[in-house]
C-alpha positions in Angstrom: -51.2 -26.3 -14.8 -52.6 -23.5 -12.7 -54.3 -23.8 -9.4 -57.2 -21.7 -8.1 -54.8 -19.2 -6.5 -53.0 -18.7 -9.8 -56.3 -18.3 -11.6 -57.4 -15.6 -9.1 -54.2 -13.7 -9.6 -54.4 -14.1 -13.4 -58.0 -12.7 -13.6 -57.3 -10.0 -10.9 -54.3 -8.7 -12.8 -56.3 -8.9 -16.1 -58.9 -6.7 -14.4 -56.1 -4.3 -13.5 -57.0 -4.6 -9.8 -54.7 -4.8 -6.8 -55.0 -7.5 -4.1 -56.1 -4.8 -1.7 -58.9 -3.6 -4.0 -60.2 -7.2 -4.5 -60.0 -7.8 -0.8 -62.0 -4.6 -0.1 -64.7 -5.5 -2.6 -65.2 -9.1 -1.2 -64.7 -7.9 2.4 -61.7 -9.9 3.4 -58.2 -8.9 4.4 -55.5 -8.3 1.9 -53.4 -11.0 3.5 -56.3 -13.5 2.8 -56.1 -12.7 -1.0 -52.3 -13.1 -0.8 -52.7 -16.5 0.8 -55.2 -17.6 -1.8 -52.9 -16.5 -4.6 -49.9 -18.2 -3.0 -51.8 -21.4 -2.6 -51.5 -21.3 1.2 -55.3 -21.1 1.7 -58.3 -22.1 -0.4 -61.3 -19.9 -0.5 -64.7 -21.5 0.3 -67.4 -21.6 -2.4 -69.2 -18.5 -1.2 -65.9 -16.5 -1.5 -65.2 -18.0 -4.9 -68.6 -16.7 -6.1 -67.8 -13.3 -4.7 -64.4 -13.2 -6.4 -66.0 -14.3 -9.7 -68.6 -11.6 -9.5 -66.1 -8.9 -8.8 -63.7 -10.0 -11.5 -66.5 -10.7 -13.9 -65.4 -14.2 -14.7 -67.4 -17.4 -14.3 -66.6 -19.3 -11.1 -65.9 -22.3 -13.3 -63.0 -20.5 -14.8 -61.5 -19.9 -11.4 -62.0 -23.6 -10.5 -61.2 -25.0 -13.9 -57.8 -26.6 -13.3 -58.4 -26.8 -9.6 -61.2 -29.4 -9.8 -59.8 -31.6 -12.6 -56.8 -31.7 -14.9 -58.8 -31.4 -18.1 -62.5 -31.6 -17.7 -63.2 -29.0 -20.4 -62.1 -31.2 -23.3 -59.7 -28.5 -24.5 -56.8 -31.0 -24.8 -54.7 -29.0 -22.4 -55.1 -25.7 -24.3 -55.1 -22.7 -22.0 -58.3 -20.9 -23.1 -57.1 -17.7 -21.3 -54.3 -17.2 -23.9 -56.8 -16.1 -26.5 -57.3 -12.7 -24.9 
């Protein structure tokens, strides 16, 4: 199961964006993005909303497995694998 940091990395890479580019767009340091993705730090809700806007993905997708194990009713199917 992915955590929020892994979700951020997944969607950032899918958008073909570097951690430095994402950091610049949401006005944080590159090290902060790296900490989010490594699970060493958790972004606050305002930052999650900024990340979701830049990556063009709903905030709920970033938070999906972070808030509950299977609140979507997908039976554990990773919806991202359809892309």
